[in-house]
KOLGUTI-204105 format. One record per residue (C-alpha): residue in one letter; x negated, y negated, z; residue number from 1. Coordinates in nm, 2 decimals. Last residue first. Example, Ala and Ser with C-alpha at 12.3 -4.5 7.8 and 13.67 -1.06 7.14 Angstrom:
2
<"S"; <-1.37; 0.11; 0.71>; 2>
<"A"; <-1.23; 0.45; 0.78>; 1>
***
This chain:
510
<"D"; <-1.60; -1.43; -0.87>; 510>
<"L"; <-1.41; -1.40; -1.12>; 509>
<"L"; <-1.39; -1.16; -1.48>; 508>
<"A"; <-1.74; -0.98; -1.38>; 507>
<"P"; <-1.99; -0.92; -1.64>; 506>
<"M"; <-2.08; -0.55; -1.63>; 505>
<"P"; <-2.36; -0.35; -1.41>; 504>
<"T"; <-2.51; -0.05; -1.59>; 503>
<"Q"; <-2.40; 0.28; -1.55>; 502>
<"A"; <-2.32; 0.35; -1.89>; 501>
<"A"; <-2.16; 0.65; -1.83>; 500>
<"A"; <-1.90; 0.49; -1.60>; 499>
<"L"; <-1.87; 0.19; -1.85>; 498>
<"L"; <-1.81; 0.42; -2.14>; 497>
<"A"; <-1.53; 0.65; -1.93>; 496>
<"N"; <-1.32; 0.29; -1.82>; 495>
<"G"; <-1.03; 0.37; -2.06>; 494>
<"A"; <-0.95; 0.17; -2.38>; 493>
<"V"; <-1.28; 0.25; -2.54>; 492>
<"L"; <-1.28; 0.62; -2.46>; 491>
<"A"; <-0.89; 0.63; -2.61>; 490>
<"G"; <-1.06; 0.46; -2.91>; 489>
<"A"; <-1.30; 0.71; -2.94>; 488>
<"R"; <-1.09; 0.99; -2.94>; 487>
<"A"; <-0.81; 0.85; -3.18>; 486>
<"L"; <-1.11; 0.77; -3.44>; 485>
<"D"; <-1.19; 1.15; -3.39>; 484>
<"P"; <-0.81; 1.25; -3.43>; 483>
<"A"; <-0.79; 1.05; -3.77>; 482>
<"L"; <-1.10; 1.20; -3.91>; 481>
<"Y"; <-0.98; 1.52; -4.08>; 480>
<"R"; <-1.35; 1.62; -4.21>; 479>
<"D"; <-1.63; 1.51; -4.43>; 478>
<"Q"; <-1.97; 1.72; -4.35>; 477>
<"A"; <-2.18; 1.62; -4.08>; 476>
<"L"; <-2.02; 1.37; -3.85>; 475>
<"P"; <-2.14; 1.42; -3.55>; 474>
<"A"; <-1.87; 1.62; -3.26>; 473>
<"V"; <-1.62; 1.37; -3.07>; 472>
<"D"; <-1.52; 1.42; -2.73>; 471>
<"R"; <-1.85; 1.58; -2.54>; 470>
<"R"; <-2.01; 1.38; -2.81>; 469>
<"L"; <-1.89; 1.05; -2.70>; 468>
<"R"; <-2.02; 1.07; -2.33>; 467>
<"D"; <-2.34; 1.18; -2.46>; 466>
<"L"; <-2.36; 0.85; -2.66>; 465>
<"V"; <-2.30; 0.66; -2.34>; 464>
<"R"; <-2.55; 0.86; -2.16>; 463>
<"Q"; <-2.78; 0.78; -2.44>; 462>
<"L"; <-2.70; 0.40; -2.40>; 461>
<"P"; <-2.79; 0.42; -2.04>; 460>
<"A"; <-3.11; 0.58; -2.08>; 459>
<"S"; <-3.24; 0.40; -2.36>; 458>
<"T"; <-3.24; 0.51; -2.76>; 457>
<"T"; <-3.42; 0.78; -2.86>; 456>
<"L"; <-3.66; 0.83; -3.17>; 455>
<"P"; <-3.68; 1.19; -3.29>; 454>
<"A"; <-3.40; 1.09; -3.43>; 453>
<"R"; <-3.33; 0.76; -3.58>; 452>
<"F"; <-3.03; 0.96; -3.76>; 451>
<"E"; <-2.88; 1.01; -3.41>; 450>
<"V"; <-2.87; 0.63; -3.33>; 449>
<"G"; <-2.71; 0.56; -3.65>; 448>
<"Q"; <-2.45; 0.85; -3.60>; 447>
<"A"; <-2.34; 0.71; -3.24>; 446>
<"A"; <-2.34; 0.35; -3.41>; 445>
<"C"; <-2.11; 0.44; -3.63>; 444>
<"L"; <-1.87; 0.65; -3.41>; 443>
<"L"; <-1.88; 0.36; -3.15>; 442>
<"E"; <-1.79; 0.07; -3.42>; 441>
<"I"; <-1.51; 0.28; -3.48>; 440>
<"G"; <-1.39; 0.29; -3.12>; 439>
<"L"; <-1.47; -0.08; -3.11>; 438>
<"I"; <-1.20; -0.13; -3.41>; 437>
<"P"; <-0.93; 0.12; -3.24>; 436>
<"N"; <-0.98; -0.07; -2.93>; 435>
<"L"; <-0.90; -0.37; -3.12>; 434>
<"N"; <-0.57; -0.31; -3.25>; 433>
<"D"; <-0.39; -0.20; -2.96>; 432>
<"I"; <-0.55; -0.47; -2.81>; 431>
<"M"; <-0.37; -0.70; -3.03>; 430>
<"R"; <-0.07; -0.50; -2.96>; 429>
<"M"; <-0.09; -0.59; -2.60>; 428>
<"L"; <-0.16; -0.94; -2.66>; 427>
<"R"; <0.13; -0.98; -2.84>; 426>
<"R"; <0.37; -0.99; -2.54>; 425>
<"A"; <0.16; -1.28; -2.41>; 424>
<"G"; <0.26; -1.51; -2.69>; 423>
<"H"; <0.61; -1.37; -2.69>; 422>
<"A"; <0.67; -1.45; -2.36>; 421>
<"A"; <0.50; -1.78; -2.38>; 420>
<"M"; <0.68; -1.95; -2.60>; 419>
<"S"; <0.67; -2.32; -2.39>; 418>
<"V"; <1.02; -2.46; -2.47>; 417>
<"H"; <1.13; -2.80; -2.53>; 416>
<"D"; <1.50; -2.92; -2.53>; 415>
<"E"; <1.66; -2.70; -2.28>; 414>
<"Q"; <1.95; -2.94; -2.27>; 413>
<"N"; <1.95; -2.90; -2.63>; 412>
<"A"; <2.29; -2.70; -2.62>; 411>
<"S"; <2.10; -2.41; -2.44>; 410>
<"T"; <1.79; -2.37; -2.68>; 409>
<"P"; <1.56; -2.59; -2.85>; 408>
<"T"; <1.23; -2.47; -3.05>; 407>
<"S"; <0.91; -2.49; -2.96>; 406>
<"D"; <0.63; -2.33; -3.20>; 405>
<"T"; <0.30; -2.51; -3.07>; 404>
<"V"; <0.26; -2.25; -2.75>; 403>
<"C"; <0.23; -1.96; -3.01>; 402>
<"P"; <-0.07; -2.01; -3.16>; 401>
<"N"; <-0.21; -1.82; -3.45>; 400>
<"A"; <-0.43; -1.52; -3.29>; 399>
<"L"; <-0.19; -1.25; -3.41>; 398>
<"H"; <-0.27; -1.29; -3.79>; 397>
<"K"; <-0.63; -1.27; -3.70>; 396>
<"N"; <-0.53; -0.96; -3.53>; 395>
<"E"; <-0.38; -0.83; -3.83>; 394>
<"S"; <-0.73; -0.89; -4.07>; 393>
<"M"; <-0.93; -0.72; -3.76>; 392>
<"L"; <-0.70; -0.42; -3.80>; 391>
<"A"; <-0.71; -0.37; -4.19>; 390>
<"A"; <-1.09; -0.46; -4.14>; 389>
<"T"; <-1.16; -0.23; -3.92>; 388>
<"T"; <-0.95; 0.04; -4.12>; 387>
<"V"; <-1.18; -0.03; -4.41>; 386>
<"E"; <-1.48; 0.10; -4.22>; 385>
<"A"; <-1.31; 0.41; -4.12>; 384>
<"I"; <-1.27; 0.44; -4.50>; 383>
<"M"; <-1.62; 0.46; -4.58>; 382>
<"L"; <-1.73; 0.68; -4.26>; 381>
<"G"; <-1.87; 0.96; -4.43>; 380>
<"S"; <-1.76; 0.99; -4.82>; 379>
<"N"; <-1.90; 1.31; -4.86>; 378>
<"L"; <-2.03; 1.45; -5.19>; 377>
<"G"; <-2.16; 1.11; -5.27>; 376>
<"P"; <-2.33; 1.07; -4.96>; 375>
<"E"; <-2.49; 1.35; -4.82>; 374>
<"P"; <-2.60; 1.32; -4.45>; 373>
<"T"; <-2.32; 1.05; -4.38>; 372>
<"L"; <-2.35; 0.69; -4.22>; 371>
<"F"; <-2.17; 0.54; -4.50>; 370>
<"P"; <-2.46; 0.51; -4.68>; 369>
<"P"; <-2.74; 0.66; -4.56>; 368>
<"L"; <-2.96; 0.44; -4.26>; 367>
<"D"; <-3.26; 0.28; -4.41>; 366>
<"F"; <-3.26; -0.04; -4.23>; 365>
<"S"; <-2.87; -0.09; -4.21>; 364>
<"L"; <-2.83; -0.41; -4.45>; 363>
<"T"; <-2.89; -0.26; -4.76>; 362>
<"P"; <-2.77; 0.11; -4.69>; 361>
<"D"; <-2.40; -0.07; -4.58>; 360>
<"V"; <-2.23; 0.16; -4.34>; 359>
<"M"; <-2.41; -0.02; -4.02>; 358>
<"V"; <-2.36; -0.37; -4.18>; 357>
<"A"; <-1.98; -0.33; -4.20>; 356>
<"V"; <-1.96; -0.17; -3.87>; 355>
<"R"; <-2.14; -0.47; -3.72>; 354>
<"R"; <-1.89; -0.69; -3.91>; 353>
<"Q"; <-1.59; -0.54; -3.78>; 352>
<"A"; <-1.77; -0.57; -3.45>; 351>
<"I"; <-1.81; -0.96; -3.48>; 350>
<"A"; <-1.42; -0.98; -3.62>; 349>
<"G"; <-1.26; -0.77; -3.31>; 348>
<"I"; <-1.42; -0.98; -3.02>; 347>
<"E"; <-1.32; -1.26; -3.23>; 346>
<"A"; <-0.96; -1.17; -3.23>; 345>
<"L"; <-0.97; -1.07; -2.87>; 344>
<"A"; <-1.09; -1.37; -2.76>; 343>
<"L"; <-0.83; -1.59; -2.98>; 342>
<"A"; <-0.54; -1.40; -2.86>; 341>
<"I"; <-0.68; -1.47; -2.46>; 340>
<"M"; <-0.66; -1.84; -2.55>; 339>
<"D"; <-0.31; -1.82; -2.68>; 338>
<"A"; <-0.20; -1.63; -2.40>; 337>
<"A"; <-0.38; -1.91; -2.12>; 336>
<"F"; <-0.17; -2.16; -2.36>; 335>
<"G"; <0.14; -2.01; -2.31>; 334>
<"V"; <0.09; -1.91; -1.92>; 333>
<"P"; <0.03; -2.33; -1.85>; 332>
<"E"; <0.32; -2.36; -2.10>; 331>
<"A"; <0.56; -2.14; -1.89>; 330>
<"H"; <0.81; -2.40; -1.76>; 329>
<"F"; <0.97; -2.28; -1.44>; 328>
<"N"; <0.81; -2.55; -1.28>; 327>
<"G"; <1.03; -2.80; -1.41>; 326>
<"G"; <1.24; -2.96; -1.14>; 325>
<"S"; <1.53; -2.96; -0.95>; 324>
<"V"; <1.50; -3.05; -0.57>; 323>
<"I"; <1.66; -2.94; -0.20>; 322>
<"L"; <1.49; -3.13; 0.05>; 321>
<"G"; <1.39; -3.12; 0.41>; 320>
<"S"; <1.06; -3.32; 0.32>; 319>
<"E"; <0.81; -3.09; 0.50>; 318>
<"A"; <1.02; -2.77; 0.34>; 317>
<"L"; <1.08; -2.84; 0.00>; 316>
<"V"; <1.34; -2.59; -0.10>; 315>
<"L"; <1.31; -2.55; -0.51>; 314>
<"P"; <1.55; -2.62; -0.75>; 313>
<"N"; <1.44; -2.43; -0.98>; 312>
<"D"; <1.22; -2.11; -0.98>; 311>
<"T"; <0.81; -2.10; -1.05>; 310>
<"A"; <0.65; -2.10; -0.69>; 309>
<"A"; <0.32; -1.99; -0.76>; 308>
<"N"; <0.07; -1.71; -0.66>; 307>
<"A"; <0.07; -1.56; -1.00>; 306>
<"E"; <0.04; -1.92; -1.16>; 305>
<"I"; <-0.28; -2.01; -1.01>; 304>
<"L"; <-0.42; -1.64; -1.11>; 303>
<"L"; <-0.28; -1.71; -1.50>; 302>
<"T"; <-0.48; -2.02; -1.52>; 301>
<"R"; <-0.82; -1.90; -1.36>; 300>
<"A"; <-0.78; -1.60; -1.60>; 299>
<"A"; <-0.75; -1.81; -1.88>; 298>
<"Q"; <-1.06; -1.97; -1.81>; 297>
<"R"; <-1.23; -1.62; -1.76>; 296>
<"M"; <-1.11; -1.50; -2.07>; 295>
<"V"; <-1.25; -1.81; -2.30>; 294>
<"D"; <-1.59; -1.73; -2.12>; 293>
<"L"; <-1.54; -1.40; -2.21>; 292>
<"A"; <-1.52; -1.49; -2.59>; 291>
<"A"; <-1.79; -1.72; -2.57>; 290>
<"G"; <-2.04; -1.42; -2.43>; 289>
<"T"; <-1.88; -1.21; -2.71>; 288>
<"V"; <-1.96; -1.48; -2.95>; 287>
<"Q"; <-2.29; -1.64; -2.86>; 286>
<"P"; <-2.41; -1.30; -2.70>; 285>
<"Q"; <-2.37; -1.11; -3.01>; 284>
<"C"; <-2.53; -1.38; -3.21>; 283>
<"R"; <-2.85; -1.16; -3.35>; 282>
<"I"; <-2.62; -0.81; -3.45>; 281>
<"C"; <-2.33; -1.02; -3.59>; 280>
<"Y"; <-2.52; -1.31; -3.75>; 279>
<"P"; <-2.76; -1.06; -3.93>; 278>
<"D"; <-3.11; -0.98; -3.80>; 277>
<"Q"; <-3.40; -1.20; -3.83>; 276>
<"V"; <-3.78; -1.17; -3.99>; 275>
<"R"; <-3.76; -0.82; -4.11>; 274>
<"T"; <-4.08; -0.73; -4.22>; 273>
<"D"; <-4.15; -0.50; -3.88>; 272>
<"G"; <-4.50; -0.50; -3.81>; 271>
<"D"; <-4.45; -0.48; -3.38>; 270>
<"R"; <-4.12; -0.41; -3.22>; 269>
<"H"; <-4.03; -0.13; -3.48>; 268>
<"S"; <-4.09; 0.16; -3.24>; 267>
<"E"; <-4.03; 0.04; -2.95>; 266>
<"R"; <-3.64; -0.06; -3.00>; 265>
<"I"; <-3.63; 0.34; -3.14>; 264>
<"E"; <-3.80; 0.43; -2.80>; 263>
<"S"; <-3.57; 0.23; -2.60>; 262>
<"G"; <-3.63; 0.15; -2.26>; 261>
<"A"; <-3.41; -0.12; -2.18>; 260>
<"L"; <-3.12; -0.14; -2.43>; 259>
<"L"; <-2.82; -0.16; -2.18>; 258>
<"A"; <-3.05; -0.39; -1.95>; 257>
<"R"; <-3.09; -0.66; -2.24>; 256>
<"M"; <-2.75; -0.60; -2.35>; 255>
<"A"; <-2.60; -0.69; -1.98>; 254>
<"A"; <-2.84; -0.99; -1.93>; 253>
<"A"; <-2.76; -1.14; -2.30>; 252>
<"A"; <-2.36; -1.10; -2.24>; 251>
<"D"; <-2.40; -1.27; -1.90>; 250>
<"I"; <-2.60; -1.57; -2.02>; 249>
<"Q"; <-2.32; -1.60; -2.30>; 248>
<"G"; <-2.06; -1.60; -2.05>; 247>
<"R"; <-2.20; -1.83; -1.84>; 246>
<"H"; <-2.28; -2.10; -2.07>; 245>
<"G"; <-2.63; -2.27; -2.03>; 244>
<"R"; <-2.79; -2.36; -2.40>; 243>
<"L"; <-3.13; -2.33; -2.25>; 242>
<"A"; <-3.06; -2.05; -2.02>; 241>
<"H"; <-2.96; -1.87; -2.31>; 240>
<"I"; <-3.29; -1.92; -2.49>; 239>
<"E"; <-3.47; -1.84; -2.15>; 238>
<"P"; <-3.34; -1.53; -2.11>; 237>
<"Q"; <-3.44; -1.35; -2.46>; 236>
<"L"; <-3.16; -1.17; -2.59>; 235>
<"P"; <-3.26; -1.30; -2.94>; 234>
<"A"; <-3.60; -1.10; -2.92>; 233>
<"T"; <-3.41; -0.76; -2.89>; 232>
<"S"; <-3.45; -0.69; -3.28>; 231>
<"G"; <-3.21; -0.46; -3.44>; 230>
<"M"; <-3.33; -0.11; -3.50>; 229>
<"I"; <-2.94; -0.04; -3.72>; 228>
<"A"; <-2.84; 0.21; -3.45>; 227>
<"D"; <-3.04; 0.02; -3.17>; 226>
<"T"; <-2.85; -0.29; -3.22>; 225>
<"S"; <-2.53; -0.07; -3.26>; 224>
<"L"; <-2.60; 0.09; -2.93>; 223>
<"A"; <-2.59; -0.26; -2.78>; 222>
<"S"; <-2.27; -0.35; -2.97>; 221>
<"I"; <-2.12; -0.06; -2.83>; 220>
<"V"; <-2.20; -0.18; -2.45>; 219>
<"L"; <-2.12; -0.53; -2.50>; 218>
<"A"; <-1.80; -0.46; -2.65>; 217>
<"N"; <-1.67; -0.21; -2.37>; 216>
<"V"; <-1.74; -0.58; -2.17>; 215>
<"G"; <-1.47; -0.71; -2.43>; 214>
<"A"; <-1.26; -0.42; -2.39>; 213>
<"R"; <-1.18; -0.45; -2.04>; 212>
<"W"; <-1.13; -0.81; -2.07>; 211>
<"G"; <-0.88; -0.73; -2.27>; 210>
<"D"; <-0.71; -0.48; -2.08>; 209>
<"F"; <-0.70; -0.74; -1.80>; 208>
<"L"; <-0.63; -1.03; -1.97>; 207>
<"G"; <-0.35; -0.87; -2.16>; 206>
<"A"; <-0.18; -0.73; -1.86>; 205>
<"L"; <-0.24; -1.07; -1.69>; 204>
<"A"; <-0.04; -1.22; -2.01>; 203>
<"Y"; <0.23; -0.97; -1.98>; 202>
<"A"; <0.26; -1.01; -1.58>; 201>
<"T"; <0.30; -1.38; -1.66>; 200>
<"S"; <0.57; -1.39; -1.92>; 199>
<"F"; <0.75; -1.18; -1.73>; 198>
<"Q"; <0.70; -1.38; -1.40>; 197>
<"T"; <0.75; -1.70; -1.53>; 196>
<"G"; <1.04; -1.85; -1.33>; 195>
<"N"; <1.43; -1.90; -1.30>; 194>
<"I"; <1.54; -1.53; -1.32>; 193>
<"F"; <1.53; -1.42; -0.92>; 192>
<"A"; <1.58; -1.79; -0.78>; 191>
<"L"; <1.87; -1.80; -0.99>; 190>
<"G"; <2.05; -1.49; -0.89>; 189>
<"E"; <1.95; -1.59; -0.53>; 188>
<"K"; <2.14; -1.97; -0.55>; 187>
<"A"; <2.41; -1.89; -0.29>; 186>
<"G"; <2.43; -1.52; -0.22>; 185>
<"L"; <2.39; -1.19; -0.40>; 184>
<"E"; <2.52; -0.88; -0.33>; 183>
<"I"; <2.28; -0.58; -0.22>; 182>
<"P"; <2.26; -0.27; -0.42>; 181>
<"A"; <2.17; 0.06; -0.21>; 180>
<"L"; <1.88; 0.26; -0.16>; 179>
<"G"; <1.82; 0.63; -0.08>; 178>
<"V"; <1.59; 0.74; -0.34>; 177>
<"R"; <1.89; 0.84; -0.57>; 176>
<"A"; <2.10; 0.61; -0.47>; 175>
<"L"; <1.89; 0.31; -0.63>; 174>
<"A"; <1.89; 0.52; -0.92>; 173>
<"Q"; <2.26; 0.55; -0.94>; 172>
<"A"; <2.32; 0.18; -0.86>; 171>
<"G"; <2.12; 0.08; -1.14>; 170>
<"P"; <2.25; 0.34; -1.40>; 169>
<"L"; <1.98; 0.60; -1.47>; 168>
<"T"; <1.64; 0.66; -1.67>; 167>
<"E"; <1.47; 0.98; -1.55>; 166>
<"G"; <1.09; 1.02; -1.49>; 165>
<"T"; <1.16; 1.00; -1.06>; 164>
<"V"; <1.34; 0.68; -1.10>; 163>
<"E"; <1.38; 0.46; -1.42>; 162>
<"A"; <1.62; 0.16; -1.37>; 161>
<"E"; <1.92; 0.06; -1.58>; 160>
<"G"; <2.14; -0.22; -1.54>; 159>
<"E"; <2.40; -0.29; -1.26>; 158>
<"G"; <2.35; -0.20; -0.87>; 157>
<"I"; <2.29; -0.54; -0.75>; 156>
<"L"; <1.92; -0.50; -0.74>; 155>
<"V"; <1.90; -0.30; -1.07>; 154>
<"A"; <2.06; -0.62; -1.25>; 153>
<"T"; <1.75; -0.85; -1.11>; 152>
<"M"; <1.50; -0.64; -1.36>; 151>
<"H"; <1.76; -0.71; -1.66>; 150>
<"A"; <1.81; -1.07; -1.52>; 149>
<"L"; <1.42; -1.12; -1.56>; 148>
<"P"; <1.41; -1.03; -1.92>; 147>
<"A"; <1.69; -1.27; -2.00>; 146>
<"L"; <1.60; -1.55; -1.79>; 145>
<"D"; <1.20; -1.58; -1.84>; 144>
<"G"; <1.23; -1.93; -1.68>; 143>
<"S"; <1.41; -2.25; -1.79>; 142>
<"A"; <1.09; -2.21; -2.02>; 141>
<"G"; <0.93; -1.88; -2.15>; 140>
<"V"; <1.16; -1.84; -2.49>; 139>
<"S"; <1.23; -1.50; -2.36>; 138>
<"G"; <1.46; -1.27; -2.55>; 137>
<"Q"; <1.23; -0.96; -2.63>; 136>
<"A"; <1.10; -0.68; -2.40>; 135>
<"P"; <1.42; -0.51; -2.29>; 134>
<"V"; <1.38; -0.46; -1.94>; 133>
<"V"; <1.44; -0.11; -1.77>; 132>
<"P"; <1.42; -0.18; -1.39>; 131>
<"T"; <1.14; 0.07; -1.23>; 130>
<"V"; <1.25; 0.24; -0.89>; 129>
<"G"; <0.93; 0.40; -0.78>; 128>
<"R"; <0.99; 0.43; -0.41>; 127>
<"A"; <0.72; 0.20; -0.29>; 126>
<"L"; <0.82; -0.07; -0.56>; 125>
<"M"; <1.19; -0.05; -0.53>; 124>
<"A"; <1.16; -0.05; -0.15>; 123>
<"H"; <0.93; -0.37; -0.14>; 122>
<"L"; <1.19; -0.53; -0.36>; 121>
<"L"; <1.47; -0.42; -0.16>; 120>
<"E"; <1.25; -0.62; 0.11>; 119>
<"V"; <1.22; -0.90; -0.07>; 118>
<"L"; <1.63; -0.90; -0.10>; 117>
<"D"; <1.69; -0.83; 0.27>; 116>
<"W"; <1.45; -1.16; 0.31>; 115>
<"R"; <1.71; -1.34; 0.20>; 114>
<"V"; <1.65; -1.61; -0.06>; 113>
<"G"; <1.59; -1.99; -0.08>; 112>
<"S"; <1.31; -2.03; -0.35>; 111>
<"A"; <1.05; -2.26; -0.15>; 110>
<"G"; <0.90; -2.03; 0.10>; 109>
<"R"; <0.57; -1.95; -0.12>; 108>
<"G"; <0.68; -1.56; -0.05>; 107>
<"F"; <0.94; -1.59; -0.30>; 106>
<"S"; <0.69; -1.67; -0.56>; 105>
<"L"; <0.46; -1.36; -0.47>; 104>
<"L"; <0.75; -1.11; -0.46>; 103>
<"K"; <0.87; -1.24; -0.83>; 102>
<"L"; <0.48; -1.16; -0.91>; 101>
<"T"; <0.51; -0.80; -0.76>; 100>
<"M"; <0.84; -0.77; -0.97>; 99>
<"M"; <0.64; -0.88; -1.24>; 98>
<"L"; <0.34; -0.63; -1.20>; 97>
<"R"; <0.60; -0.37; -1.15>; 96>
<"T"; <0.75; -0.45; -1.53>; 95>
<"V"; <0.39; -0.47; -1.69>; 94>
<"P"; <0.31; -0.15; -1.54>; 93>
<"G"; <0.63; 0.03; -1.69>; 92>
<"P"; <0.58; -0.06; -1.98>; 91>
<"V"; <0.85; -0.32; -2.10>; 90>
<"P"; <1.17; -0.17; -2.29>; 89>
<"D"; <1.21; -0.21; -2.68>; 88>
<"G"; <1.41; -0.43; -2.83>; 87>
<"V"; <1.66; -0.67; -2.69>; 86>
<"G"; <1.76; -0.87; -2.41>; 85>
<"C"; <2.10; -1.01; -2.32>; 84>
<"C"; <2.09; -0.97; -1.95>; 83>
<"H"; <2.18; -1.35; -1.89>; 82>
<"S"; <2.58; -1.32; -1.88>; 81>
<"L"; <2.53; -1.01; -1.60>; 80>
<"I"; <2.32; -1.20; -1.39>; 79>
<"L"; <2.44; -1.55; -1.37>; 78>
<"N"; <2.81; -1.40; -1.34>; 77>
<"T"; <2.67; -1.23; -1.01>; 76>
<"Q"; <2.53; -1.58; -0.89>; 75>
<"L"; <2.87; -1.75; -0.97>; 74>
<"R"; <3.05; -1.48; -0.79>; 73>
<"A"; <2.84; -1.52; -0.46>; 72>
<"T"; <2.93; -1.90; -0.49>; 71>
<"N"; <3.28; -1.86; -0.53>; 70>
<"E"; <3.43; -1.93; -0.20>; 69>
<"P"; <3.20; -2.24; -0.20>; 68>
<"A"; <3.38; -2.38; -0.43>; 67>
<"I"; <3.17; -2.41; -0.77>; 66>
<"K"; <3.12; -2.79; -0.92>; 65>
<"I"; <3.10; -2.82; -1.32>; 64>
<"S"; <2.80; -3.09; -1.40>; 63>
<"A"; <2.54; -2.82; -1.44>; 62>
<"L"; <2.73; -2.66; -1.72>; 61>
<"K"; <2.43; -2.75; -1.97>; 60>
<"G"; <2.21; -2.55; -1.75>; 59>
<"F"; <2.37; -2.35; -1.51>; 58>
<"G"; <2.71; -2.44; -1.31>; 57>
<"T"; <2.73; -2.61; -0.94>; 56>
<"N"; <2.76; -2.47; -0.59>; 55>
<"V"; <2.38; -2.36; -0.59>; 54>
<"G"; <2.28; -2.37; -0.93>; 53>
<"Y"; <2.19; -2.72; -0.91>; 52>
<"V"; <2.30; -2.88; -0.56>; 51>
<"P"; <2.64; -3.11; -0.54>; 50>
<"A"; <2.71; -3.25; -0.22>; 49>
<"Q"; <3.01; -3.10; -0.06>; 48>
<"G"; <2.85; -2.87; 0.17>; 47>
<"A"; <2.89; -2.47; 0.25>; 46>
<"A"; <2.62; -2.39; -0.05>; 45>
<"A"; <2.40; -2.64; 0.10>; 44>
<"A"; <2.39; -2.48; 0.40>; 43>
<"A"; <2.31; -2.11; 0.32>; 42>
<"I"; <2.04; -2.31; 0.08>; 41>
<"R"; <1.89; -2.42; 0.42>; 40>
<"D"; <1.93; -2.09; 0.57>; 39>
<"A"; <1.74; -1.93; 0.28>; 38>
<"A"; <1.45; -2.16; 0.29>; 37>
<"A"; <1.41; -2.12; 0.67>; 36>
<"E"; <1.42; -1.71; 0.57>; 35>
<"I"; <1.11; -1.74; 0.33>; 34>
<"A"; <0.94; -1.99; 0.56>; 33>
<"P"; <0.99; -1.70; 0.88>; 32>
<"R"; <0.86; -1.42; 0.65>; 31>
<"C"; <0.57; -1.53; 0.53>; 30>
<"S"; <0.35; -1.37; 0.81>; 29>
<"P"; <0.52; -1.06; 0.71>; 28>
<"D"; <0.22; -1.01; 0.44>; 27>
<"L"; <0.44; -0.91; 0.09>; 26>
<"R"; <0.40; -0.59; -0.04>; 25>
<"A"; <0.26; -0.38; -0.32>; 24>
<"P"; <0.27; -0.05; -0.46>; 23>
<"G"; <-0.04; 0.16; -0.54>; 22>
<"Q"; <-0.32; 0.20; -0.76>; 21>
<"G"; <-0.12; 0.20; -1.07>; 20>
<"R"; <-0.32; -0.04; -1.30>; 19>
<"Y"; <-0.14; -0.31; -1.28>; 18>
<"V"; <-0.11; -0.32; -0.94>; 17>
<"A"; <-0.51; -0.25; -0.90>; 16>
<"E"; <-0.50; -0.55; -1.14>; 15>
<"L"; <-0.31; -0.76; -0.91>; 14>
<"Q"; <-0.56; -0.73; -0.57>; 13>
<"S"; <-0.82; -0.77; -0.84>; 12>
<"L"; <-0.69; -1.09; -0.95>; 11>
<"T"; <-0.69; -1.22; -0.60>; 10>
<"T"; <-0.36; -1.31; -0.39>; 9>
<"A"; <-0.39; -1.62; -0.19>; 8>
<"G"; <-0.11; -1.83; -0.26>; 7>
<"P"; <0.10; -1.55; -0.12>; 6>
<"I"; <-0.06; -1.30; 0.09>; 5>
<"L"; <-0.03; -0.94; -0.07>; 4>
<"T"; <-0.05; -0.63; 0.14>; 3>
<"L"; <-0.13; -0.33; -0.10>; 2>
<"M"; <0.02; -0.01; 0.02>; 1>
***
């Protein structure tokens, strides 16, 4: 069980939730503030003064006053009417992260929900009740309304949830694990669906998996460098210190450690007629390091957002006010998602060029064409390289910014939106493209290094190569390659290569 402190939860804790390393719950110390805000909302609901979402309609209907006896029904209607998502369901790990982020938002003591609802979320996470949430339908402002409504519907016994490997109606899913629905009180439905937790959960998932891809790229590109007998001179620490970018410095340091002790490198250190390698080899720290820096910047934004109160209106404890604002607008998340997308596209773009170098005998320093021992009779990795080009190009298209694509909604009341939701959702698709690019690079690099025998690569890279060969045999004669590509991509997506290298890699945040 992970105990989270609202306002102080770390990225590593959030990644642990995403990786399924245990359910999360709020630290009990935040309960008094949560309950105090709920009491203030209850008082407002009983009063005559209009308070948005407490005793009024929503959006364009905010001018319509709701009678005290109808406030509970108002919240139920809100949830049911906003369950308008379409498309494939959100992956379970993302949904559970979204639920955790909603807990953190409530934990700031500004939302006005009862502690009973917090406890129900705790119990759902602990007992494996995962709402079925359609992935499409949010524009990233006024909150991620539709997806969060689908999540909330389960708490009131509506919608659907997965539990014990089965999808059931919401009330049945809760009953399966000994839980019961709760009737929403004043503002509670609004507190659940106003917020950026859907967009932020997807953006964090893209960040966590994208960072893993980035550090895997450092390992694989080091192997590629040895495969073409590239120079390690551009990795000299003084070069990178003179520029000063942390990502560049970190990337070069990791690659130096990975390549240290390589017989292949030592064999051509002196007398090599090549003065400089192509940019995709020589400029690896500058490109991949810059991508790491961009993801770190996005990480700082998303960490703030994960710990934020993002619904509306908010209970301001110090001033004793309930105030309408705009914290539900996901512009920061949208910018962060766009930044991550650019980083993913560039990591894949330079990896694809390394593949192109390795399969081209005019650039690979005497490796056989397409890395096959009998070219002509065999095509080797010819079309695998074409596949990397296709995936790279698709990611370039997907990297176009989303945050600039606002459109007005809700009868022009919500007239500027962030589009953070699909900006964040596309990151998973991009990572699903990037991992095979890196997997194919891994296959090419392994072939190239093995062609350098009897010379050997460094100890860390040899361990990486050995780990690959447990799943994928060397390519001697042409064979049905799709399973090899899938296995290599899976190694990149997981932690196997990093574990095999046993070499310190750059950290996302200190």
